[in-house]
C-alpha positions as CSV (number, residue, x, y, z in Angstrom):
1,M,-43.2,-39.6,13.8
2,K,-43.7,-36.7,11.4
3,V,-43.7,-33.2,13.0
4,H,-45.9,-30.5,11.4
5,M,-44.7,-26.9,11.8
6,D,-46.3,-23.6,10.7
7,D,-44.5,-20.8,9.0
8,R,-43.5,-19.1,12.3
9,Q,-42.0,-22.3,13.7
10,R,-40.1,-22.9,10.4
11,S,-38.7,-19.4,10.6
12,I,-37.6,-19.9,14.2
13,A,-36.0,-23.2,13.3
14,R,-34.1,-21.7,10.4
15,T,-32.9,-18.9,12.5
16,A,-31.7,-21.3,15.2
17,V,-29.8,-23.4,12.7
18,W,-28.1,-20.3,11.2
19,I,-27.1,-19.0,14.7
20,F,-25.8,-22.5,15.6
21,T,-23.8,-22.7,12.4
22,I,-22.3,-19.2,12.8
23,C,-21.4,-19.9,16.4
24,L,-19.8,-23.2,15.4
25,T,-17.8,-21.6,12.6
26,I,-16.6,-18.8,14.9
27,G,-15.6,-21.4,17.5
28,I,-13.6,-23.4,15.0
29,A,-12.0,-20.3,13.6
30,V,-10.9,-19.2,17.1
31,W,-9.7,-22.7,18.0
32,R,-7.7,-23.1,14.8
33,W,-6.8,-19.5,14.2
34,S,-3.1,-20.0,13.4
35,S,-3.9,-22.8,10.9
36,L,-6.6,-20.6,9.2
37,V,-4.1,-17.7,9.0
38,A,-1.5,-20.0,7.4
39,V,-4.0,-21.3,4.9
40,F,-5.2,-17.8,4.1
41,R,-1.6,-16.6,3.5
42,K,-0.9,-19.6,1.3
43,I,-4.0,-18.9,-0.8
44,V,-3.2,-15.2,-1.1
45,S,0.4,-16.1,-2.1
46,V,-0.8,-18.4,-4.8
47,M,-3.6,-16.1,-6.0
48,A,-1.4,-13.0,-5.9
49,P,-1.1,-12.6,-9.7
50,V,-4.9,-13.0,-10.1
51,L,-5.6,-10.5,-7.4
52,V,-3.1,-8.0,-8.9
53,G,-4.7,-8.5,-12.3
54,L,-8.3,-7.9,-11.0
55,V,-7.3,-4.8,-9.1
56,L,-5.3,-3.3,-12.0
57,A,-8.1,-4.1,-14.5
58,Y,-10.7,-2.4,-12.3
59,L,-8.5,0.7,-11.8
60,M,-7.5,0.9,-15.4
61,S,-10.9,0.3,-16.9
62,P,-12.0,4.0,-16.9
63,L,-8.8,5.1,-18.6
64,Q,-9.2,2.2,-21.2
65,N,-12.8,3.3,-21.9
66,W,-11.7,7.0,-22.3
67,L,-8.9,5.9,-24.8
68,E,-11.3,3.7,-26.7
69,I,-13.7,6.5,-27.2
70,R,-11.0,8.9,-28.3
71,I,-9.5,6.3,-30.7
72,G,-13.0,5.6,-32.1
73,R,-13.2,9.2,-33.2
74,F,-10.2,8.8,-35.5
75,T,-11.1,5.4,-37.0
76,D,-13.6,4.4,-39.7
77,K,-16.8,2.6,-38.5
78,N,-16.3,0.1,-41.3
79,M,-12.7,-0.7,-40.3
80,P,-11.7,-4.3,-41.2
81,H,-10.7,-5.1,-37.6
82,P,-13.4,-3.9,-35.2
83,R,-11.4,-5.2,-32.2
84,L,-8.4,-3.1,-33.1
85,K,-9.8,-0.2,-31.2
86,R,-10.0,-2.3,-28.1
87,A,-6.5,-3.6,-28.5
88,L,-5.1,0.0,-29.0
89,S,-6.9,1.3,-25.9
90,V,-5.8,-1.6,-23.7
91,T,-2.2,-1.1,-24.9
92,G,-2.4,2.6,-24.2
93,A,-3.7,2.1,-20.7
94,I,-1.0,-0.5,-19.9
95,L,1.7,1.9,-21.2
96,V,0.4,4.7,-19.1
97,L,0.5,2.4,-16.0
98,L,4.0,1.2,-16.7
99,I,5.3,4.7,-17.4
100,A,3.8,6.0,-14.2
101,I,5.3,3.1,-12.1
102,F,8.8,3.3,-13.6
103,G,8.7,7.1,-13.4
104,L,8.0,7.0,-9.7
105,V,10.6,4.3,-9.1
106,A,13.3,6.2,-11.1
107,A,12.5,9.4,-9.2
108,I,12.3,7.9,-5.7
109,V,15.0,5.2,-5.6
110,P,18.1,7.3,-6.4
111,E,17.2,10.0,-3.9
112,L,16.2,7.4,-1.3
113,I,19.6,5.7,-1.6
114,T,21.4,9.1,-1.4
115,S,19.4,10.1,1.7
116,I,20.2,6.7,3.4
117,K,23.9,7.1,2.7
118,N,24.0,10.7,4.0
119,L,22.0,9.6,7.1
120,L,24.4,6.7,7.9
121,V,27.4,9.1,7.5
122,S,26.0,11.9,9.6
123,L,24.2,9.7,12.2
124,P,27.1,9.6,14.8
125,E,27.3,13.4,14.7
126,Y,23.5,13.7,15.1
127,L,23.5,11.3,18.0
128,T,26.4,13.1,19.7
129,N,24.8,16.5,19.4
130,M,21.4,15.2,20.6
131,T,23.0,13.5,23.6
132,D,24.9,16.7,24.6
133,W,21.7,18.7,24.2
134,I,19.7,16.4,26.4
135,N,22.4,16.2,29.0
136,A,22.7,20.0,29.2
137,H,18.9,20.5,29.6
138,I,18.7,17.8,32.2
139,A,21.6,19.2,34.1
140,S,20.0,22.7,34.2
141,L,17.2,21.2,36.3
142,K,19.4,19.9,39.0
143,D,19.2,22.9,41.3
144,D,15.7,24.2,40.6
145,Q,13.8,21.0,40.3
146,P,15.7,18.1,41.9
147,Q,12.8,15.6,41.8
148,L,12.2,16.1,38.1
149,Y,16.0,16.0,37.6
150,S,16.2,12.6,39.3
151,V,13.3,11.2,37.3
152,L,14.7,12.4,33.9
153,T,18.1,11.2,34.8
154,N,16.8,7.7,35.5
155,I,14.8,7.6,32.3
156,W,17.8,8.9,30.3
157,D,20.2,6.4,31.8
158,T,17.8,3.6,31.0
159,A,17.5,4.8,27.4
160,L,21.3,5.0,27.1
161,N,21.7,1.5,28.5
162,S,19.1,0.1,26.1
163,A,20.9,1.8,23.2
164,N,24.3,0.4,24.3
165,N,22.9,-3.1,24.6
166,F,21.4,-2.9,21.2
167,A,24.7,-1.6,19.8
168,V,26.6,-4.5,21.4
169,Q,24.1,-7.0,20.0
170,F,24.2,-5.4,16.5
171,E,28.0,-5.0,16.3
172,P,28.6,-8.7,15.2
173,K,26.1,-8.2,12.4
174,L,28.0,-5.1,11.3
175,D,31.3,-7.1,11.4
176,S,29.6,-9.8,9.3
177,I,28.5,-7.2,6.8
178,A,31.9,-5.7,6.6
179,S,33.6,-9.0,6.1
180,G,31.0,-10.3,3.7
181,G,30.0,-13.2,5.9
182,A,27.3,-15.9,5.4
183,D,24.6,-13.7,6.9
184,V,25.1,-11.1,4.2
185,I,24.9,-13.8,1.5
186,S,21.8,-15.3,3.1
187,T,20.2,-11.8,3.3
188,L,21.0,-10.9,-0.3
189,T,19.8,-14.3,-1.5
190,S,16.5,-13.9,0.4
191,G,16.1,-10.4,-0.9
192,A,16.8,-11.4,-4.5
193,V,14.2,-14.2,-4.2
194,S,11.6,-11.9,-2.8
195,V,12.2,-9.3,-5.5
196,F,12.1,-12.0,-8.2
197,K,8.8,-13.3,-6.8
198,W,7.3,-9.8,-6.6
199,L,8.3,-9.1,-10.2
200,T,6.9,-12.4,-11.4
201,N,3.6,-11.8,-9.7
202,F,3.5,-8.2,-11.1
203,L,4.2,-9.4,-14.7
204,L,1.6,-12.2,-14.5
205,G,-0.8,-9.6,-13.0
206,I,-0.2,-7.3,-16.0
207,I,-0.9,-10.2,-18.4
208,I,-4.1,-11.0,-16.6
209,T,-5.1,-7.3,-16.6
210,I,-4.7,-7.3,-20.4
211,Y,-6.9,-10.3,-20.8
212,L,-9.6,-8.9,-18.5
213,L,-9.6,-5.5,-20.2
214,Y,-9.8,-6.9,-23.7
215,N,-12.8,-9.2,-22.9
216,K,-14.3,-7.4,-19.9
217,E,-17.9,-7.5,-21.3
218,I,-17.7,-11.2,-21.7
219,Y,-16.4,-11.8,-18.2
220,I,-18.9,-9.4,-16.6
221,A,-21.8,-11.2,-18.4
222,Q,-20.5,-14.6,-17.1
223,V,-20.3,-13.3,-13.6
224,R,-23.9,-12.0,-13.9
225,K,-25.1,-15.4,-15.1
226,L,-23.3,-17.1,-12.3
227,L,-24.9,-14.8,-9.7
228,Y,-28.4,-15.4,-11.2
229,A,-27.8,-19.1,-11.2
230,I,-26.9,-19.4,-7.5
231,L,-28.8,-16.5,-5.9
232,P,-32.5,-15.4,-5.9
233,E,-33.2,-12.9,-8.7
234,K,-34.3,-10.2,-6.3
235,N,-31.0,-10.4,-4.3
236,V,-29.0,-10.3,-7.4
237,H,-30.8,-7.1,-8.5
238,T,-30.1,-5.5,-5.2
239,F,-26.5,-6.6,-5.1
240,L,-25.8,-5.3,-8.7
241,E,-27.5,-2.0,-7.9
242,I,-25.5,-1.5,-4.8
243,G,-22.2,-2.6,-6.4
244,T,-22.7,-0.3,-9.4
245,H,-23.4,2.7,-7.1
246,V,-20.4,1.9,-4.9
247,S,-18.1,1.5,-7.9
248,Y,-19.4,4.8,-9.4
249,K,-18.8,6.7,-6.2
250,F,-15.4,5.1,-5.6
251,M,-14.1,5.8,-9.1
252,H,-15.1,9.4,-8.9
253,F,-13.5,9.7,-5.5
254,L,-10.3,8.1,-6.8
255,S,-10.1,10.3,-9.9
256,G,-10.7,13.5,-7.9
257,K,-8.3,12.5,-5.2
258,T,-5.6,11.6,-7.8
259,L,-6.0,15.0,-9.4
260,D,-5.9,16.7,-6.0
261,S,-2.7,14.7,-5.0
262,L,-1.1,15.6,-8.3
263,I,-1.7,19.3,-7.6
264,I,-0.5,19.0,-4.0
265,G,2.7,17.3,-5.2
266,L,3.4,20.0,-7.8
267,L,2.8,22.8,-5.3
268,C,5.1,21.0,-2.8
269,F,7.8,20.6,-5.4
270,T,7.5,24.3,-6.5
271,G,7.6,25.6,-2.9
272,M,10.5,23.4,-1.9
273,T,12.4,24.4,-5.0
274,I,11.9,28.1,-4.4
275,L,13.0,27.7,-0.7
276,N,16.0,25.6,-1.9
277,M,15.2,22.7,0.5
278,P,16.8,19.3,0.3
279,Y,15.1,16.1,-1.0
280,T,12.7,18.1,-3.2
281,T,11.7,15.3,-5.5
282,L,11.5,12.6,-2.9
283,S,9.5,14.7,-0.5
284,S,7.1,16.0,-3.2
285,I,6.4,12.5,-4.5
286,L,5.9,11.1,-1.0
287,V,3.5,13.9,-0.1
288,G,1.6,13.6,-3.3
289,V,1.2,9.8,-3.3
290,T,0.3,9.5,0.4
291,N,-2.3,12.4,0.0
292,I,-4.5,9.8,-1.8
293,I,-5.0,8.1,1.6
294,P,-8.0,9.8,3.3
295,F,-7.5,11.6,6.6
296,F,-4.1,10.2,7.6
297,G,-2.4,10.5,4.2
298,P,-1.0,14.0,4.5
299,I,0.4,13.2,8.0
300,I,2.0,9.9,6.7
301,G,3.7,11.9,3.9
302,A,4.7,15.0,5.9
303,V,6.3,13.3,8.9
304,P,9.1,11.3,7.1
305,S,9.7,14.2,4.7
306,A,10.1,16.6,7.7
307,L,12.4,14.1,9.4
308,L,14.6,13.9,6.3
309,I,14.9,17.6,6.0
310,L,15.5,18.0,9.8
311,L,18.3,15.5,9.7
312,S,19.9,17.1,6.6
313,E,19.4,20.8,7.2
314,P,17.5,21.6,10.4
315,R,17.5,25.3,9.7
316,K,15.2,24.8,6.7
317,L,12.4,23.9,9.0
């Protein structure tokens, strides 16, 4: 039996099918959530170099365009290798990226290692002073506010017991580290494998970035053709218009925020140098880099920097 439906009934039927499909998909996702997360992590792990390449190519494209325009002013229009300009601009953009990354690593890692060593050496003294200070302040409340004294004493005793239990559980690991046991070898091996994997993904991402930047017009045209082939023309126009607008706004925001963060980092470095504060380079880079993050970035950079200075030289704060 053939059922005839008008446009309104067809619209209702399509809506019902879509709602049922979405609900079924959500139900399956909730039911098999752990499996989906495992599959997603596996896909991200395999596709990590491609994702790194796509992100770096997108971020480096404005710099590459700027370099290509500047290089074009010093080259002849009838040059025998018209793609040489693109190759030089891509090379320049990648060099700027690598110099920035290695410069940050070279500036941060030595000071970070030094600060960790100093913290480990001074930590027992800091803990002793803090414990004495807290005990003295709690004891001062014994006569004036006995109820508050009792509550704070219970809380402080619980905290000390938890710290002692943690120390007892962690002591065998320290002994293993001191004796160079199997746990240390396993940890070092795992860390070395993780670093090697990260470096491999980064190097492959750089190679993919070079290919994408060198032939970006071709790849963009292919993506446009694919969109027009699988989606209605009107939807593609809307999608491209919105995407272009979002990309334009984001790149202008990122460039402005990067300049602002650079200025903030330089001002922080200058002020800390004048005041002769410790960890000048590390704190300035940390404040400058995290300042790129909207709203919470300054707090994320200021809190660990203040803690480092507080542990090293409390009077500087």
